[in-house]
C-alpha atoms as one frame of an Amber mdcrd trajectory, in Angstrom:
protein
 180.595  95.559  75.509 178.804  97.074  72.562 175.218  98.251  73.037 172.746
  98.008  70.176 171.944 101.367  68.621 168.227 100.661  68.631 167.198  98.584
  71.665 164.464  96.037  71.166 161.169  97.501  72.291 158.197  95.578  73.517
 155.124  97.427  72.193 152.912  96.167  74.990 155.215  97.183  77.860 156.857
 100.355  76.590 153.996 102.245  74.945 150.495 103.462  75.674 147.780 104.222
  73.119 146.600 107.754  72.371 143.361 107.827  70.360 143.712 109.389  66.904
 140.533 111.401  67.483 142.350 113.543  70.066 144.022 115.391  67.204 140.632
 116.384  65.750 139.616 118.280  68.895 142.042 121.182  68.558 143.698 120.647
  71.929 146.453 123.020  72.974 149.915 121.530  73.515 149.439 121.783  77.294
 146.088 120.003  77.192 147.573 117.314  74.996 150.536 116.838  77.350 148.336
 116.506  80.443 145.879 114.188  78.676 148.728 112.017  77.396 150.219 111.750
  80.883 146.848 110.720  82.325 146.557 108.042  79.613 150.059 106.884  80.530
 149.115 106.533  84.215 145.625 105.087  83.847 144.638 101.589  84.884 143.667
  99.918  81.609 140.773  98.043  83.266 139.122 100.880  85.214 140.275 103.848
  83.068 141.215 105.702  86.257 144.377 107.153  87.804 145.305 109.073  90.958
 148.150 111.367  89.887 148.641 114.598  91.777 148.929 117.975  90.064 152.533
 118.124  91.283 153.399 114.743  89.722 151.758 115.665  86.430 153.594 119.000
  86.500 156.977 117.339  87.011 156.337 114.919  84.147 155.134 117.609  81.725
 157.356 120.512  82.835 154.447 122.663  84.046 153.562 124.352  87.303 150.775
 122.906  89.440 148.517 125.874  88.650 149.026 125.365  84.922 148.245 121.657
  85.276 145.104 122.554  87.248 144.034 124.909  84.422 144.530 122.237  81.749
 142.700 119.620  83.823 139.705 121.984  84.017 139.872 122.499  80.251 139.970
 118.731  79.648 136.940 118.345  81.920 135.077 121.026  79.961 135.848 119.186
  76.724 134.478 115.934  78.174 137.753 114.011  77.928 138.081 113.357  81.667
 136.097 113.532  84.886 137.536 114.150  88.341 136.376 113.138  91.790 137.878
 114.279  95.082 139.284 111.577  97.353 140.190 111.592 101.026 142.760 109.772
 103.091 143.079 109.039 106.789 146.465 109.716 108.374 148.019 107.374 110.909
 146.802 109.769 113.610 143.196 109.349 112.460 142.865 112.738 110.780 140.933
 112.920 107.552 142.708 114.815 104.752 142.024 115.597 101.121 143.700 113.160
  98.753 144.574 113.388  95.085 141.855 113.710  92.511 140.598 110.503  90.955
 140.814 111.015  87.194 138.551 108.953  84.938 139.327 108.914  81.234 136.059
 109.258  79.311 135.341 107.499  76.003 136.830 109.577  73.191 133.710 109.240
  71.022 131.666 111.236  73.556 134.229 114.052  73.545 134.285 114.135  69.740
 130.477 114.285  69.604 130.443 117.106  72.175 133.082 118.993  70.168 131.127
 118.685  66.921 127.909 119.740  68.669 129.635 122.858  70.014 130.991 123.647
  66.543 127.504 123.347  65.011 126.046 125.636  67.692 128.784 128.177  67.033
 128.076 128.108  63.284 124.330 128.567  63.751 124.965 131.437  66.162 127.251
 133.112  63.611 124.597 132.723  60.897 121.956 134.258  63.174 124.252 137.196
  63.976 124.939 137.843  60.301 121.236 137.687  59.457 120.441 140.090  62.278
 123.110 142.538  61.148 121.695 142.508  57.622 124.835 141.291  55.866 124.706
 138.619  53.265 125.365 135.134  54.598 127.976 133.360  52.530 128.162 129.583
  52.858 131.644 128.226  53.307 132.633 124.740  52.427 134.373 122.781  55.166
 138.030 122.047  54.602
């Protein structure tokens, strides 16, 4: 039996959307990989997922500590929020569960990024004025 070279793909079942604005935020490759995996796992109605650091690490080829670092960085950028969960074992013991990840609206993260960039620029201008050097205006690329 001959298999088709390019199998038919159903765009609704086999893909997940990544917002274009993500590429404006200057994410590192690790942050982008973790964020993409969370988008892949999220429930499209609630925008939440319950992946463990270990599961994310296996999918992205990172250690759990590296995943934890990138999750913190994504939280700082306003792309995701996390909430601790707990589970009850069959013996009645309460244990910590996986984090509940909520994917935030991308527009809020973009606004936060631009606000931080503006603050950084004004701080640089103030430093140059204080040092007595001439402030040269640069045009954005």
